[in-house]
C-alpha positions, 0 to 999 in steps of 0.5 A: 715695479708692479711685479715687485708690489704684487709679490709683496702683497702676496707675501703679506697675504700668505703671512696673514693666512698662516698666522691666522691658521696657527692662532685659531687651531684650537685649544691645547692647554692643560685643563684647569678648574673653573667652577666646583666645590660649593658652586653649582654647575648650571646647565645654561653655563654648559650650553654657553660653552657648547655654543662658543665651541669651548671644550670642557670636562665635568668631573667630581662636580667640578667644571674644567676648561683648557687653560688657554680658553680661559680668556674666551670663557670670561668674555663669552660667559660673564 
């Protein structure tokens, strides 16, 4: 009985590790525009993105982020 419980605990721990690895690998989404047109891109905002390890691109005075990082950007930078 003890061996079975230990086996279940190991399977559960392994499942948690694999799930965590797969969900925190990075951003793979297409880049979408966050700021631009008539809104200025402040250096402080770019520093916040860098501190939170969020990739970004600035092109033609527009700021782009991966679409799957959008929620994290709102959370950390608002």
